[in-house]
C-alpha positions in Angstrom: -61.1 -2.3 226.4 -59.4 -2.6 222.9 -58.0 -6.1 223.7 -61.5 -7.3 224.9 -62.8 -5.7 221.7 -60.2 -7.3 219.4 -60.4 -10.8 221.2 -64.5 -10.6 221.0 -64.0 -9.7 217.1 -61.6 -12.6 216.8 -63.8 -15.0 218.4 -66.8 -13.8 216.3 -64.8 -14.4 213.2 -64.0 -17.8 214.4 -67.6 -18.9 215.6 -68.8 -17.6 212.3 -66.4 -18.2 209.6 -63.0 -20.0 210.8 -63.8 -23.3 209.2 -65.9 -22.1 206.3 -63.1 -20.2 204.8 -60.6 -23.3 204.9 -63.4 -25.0 202.8 -63.6 -22.5 200.5 -66.9 -21.2 201.5 -66.4 -17.9 202.6 -68.8 -16.5 205.8 -72.2 -17.8 205.7 -73.8 -15.0 208.0 -77.5 -17.0 207.5 -76.2 -20.1 209.0 -77.7 -21.6 212.0 -75.9 -22.4 214.9 -76.0 -26.1 214.1 -74.7 -25.8 211.0 -71.9 -23.5 212.3 -71.1 -25.7 215.0 -71.1 -28.7 212.4 -69.0 -27.1 210.1 -66.2 -26.2 212.8 -66.1 -29.7 214.0 -65.9 -31.0 210.8 -62.8 -28.8 210.2 -61.4 -29.7 214.0 -62.1 -33.5 212.8 -59.8 -32.9 210.0 -57.0 -30.6 211.7 -56.7 -32.9 214.9 -57.5 -36.4 213.8 -60.3 -36.6 216.3 -61.9 -39.7 217.3 -65.9 -40.3 217.5 -66.0 -39.6 220.9 -63.8 -36.2 220.6 -66.4 -35.4 217.9 -69.3 -35.6 219.9 -68.1 -33.7 222.8 -66.3 -30.8 220.4 -69.9 -30.8 218.3 -71.3 -30.1 221.7 -69.5 -27.3 223.0 -69.5 -26.1 219.3 -73.4 -25.7 219.6 -73.3 -24.4 222.7 -71.0 -21.4 221.9 -72.3 -20.7 218.5 -75.8 -20.9 220.3 -74.7 -18.4 223.2 -72.8 -16.3 220.7 -75.7 -15.7 218.7 -77.8 -14.5 221.6 -75.2 -12.7 222.6 -74.9 -10.7 219.6 -79.1 -10.5 219.1 -78.7 -8.9 222.6 -75.6 -6.5 221.7 -73.8 -8.3 225.1 -70.0 -8.2 223.8 -69.0 -8.6 227.1 -70.4 -12.2 227.1 -68.2 -13.1 223.6 -65.1 -13.4 225.7 -66.8 -15.6 228.6 -68.1 -17.8 225.9 -65.1 -18.2 224.4 -63.1 -19.3 227.5 -65.9 -21.9 228.4 -65.6 -23.1 224.7 -61.8 -23.4 225.5 -62.1 -25.0 229.1 -64.5 -28.1 227.4 -62.2 -28.6 224.6 -59.2 -28.3 226.8 -60.6 -31.5 228.7 -61.7 -33.2 225.4 -58.4 -32.7 223.7 -55.1 -34.8 223.8 -52.5 -32.3 225.4 -50.8 -32.3 221.2 -54.4 -31.7 220.0 -55.0 -28.8 222.4 -51.9 -27.5 221.1 -52.5 -27.4 217.9 -56.0 -26.2 218.3 -54.2 -23.0 220.0 -52.1 -22.7 216.8 -55.1 -22.7 214.5 -56.6 -20.3 216.8 -53.6 -17.9 216.7 -53.5 -18.3 212.8 -57.1 -17.0 212.4 -56.1 -14.0 214.9 -53.2 -13.3 212.5 -55.5 -13.7 209.3 -58.2 -11.2 210.8 -55.7 -8.9 212.2 -54.3 -8.6 208.2 -58.1 -8.2 207.1 -58.6 -5.3 209.3 -55.3 -3.7 208.1 -56.2 -4.0 204.6 -59.9 -3.0 205.3 -58.8 0.5 207.2 -58.9 3.6 205.0 -55.1 4.5 203.7 -56.1 7.9 204.5 -57.0 9.3 200.9 -60.6 7.5 201.4 -59.5 4.2 199.7 -58.9 0.9 201.7 -54.9 0.2 202.1 -53.6 -2.5 199.7 
């Protein structure tokens, strides 16, 4: 269950902020699903050198995932988060070349590590202050 929660948290972070941090924007919780999808697509276009057809397909997958994630968050249905991520990744796998998908997986892993480090920094150190 903890692993599922961790995966959901990582995916949430990916959906909401993955691409904005690299662009210096921080988290924008007030963004629409369309804005998040466009921002994520822009970042993946840059990182993976997507062509125009790939951009359209990736944007569609990002938009659907962002909309579904927003609905899951509003309803509190955390079990849906992993399914949303898997569906999005399956769409990406069909759209991207093998090399692009491998790089995408590496980008996801890097974000997961950043989130893990961030969570560790946010945990209390025992004396009531965040660990540094």
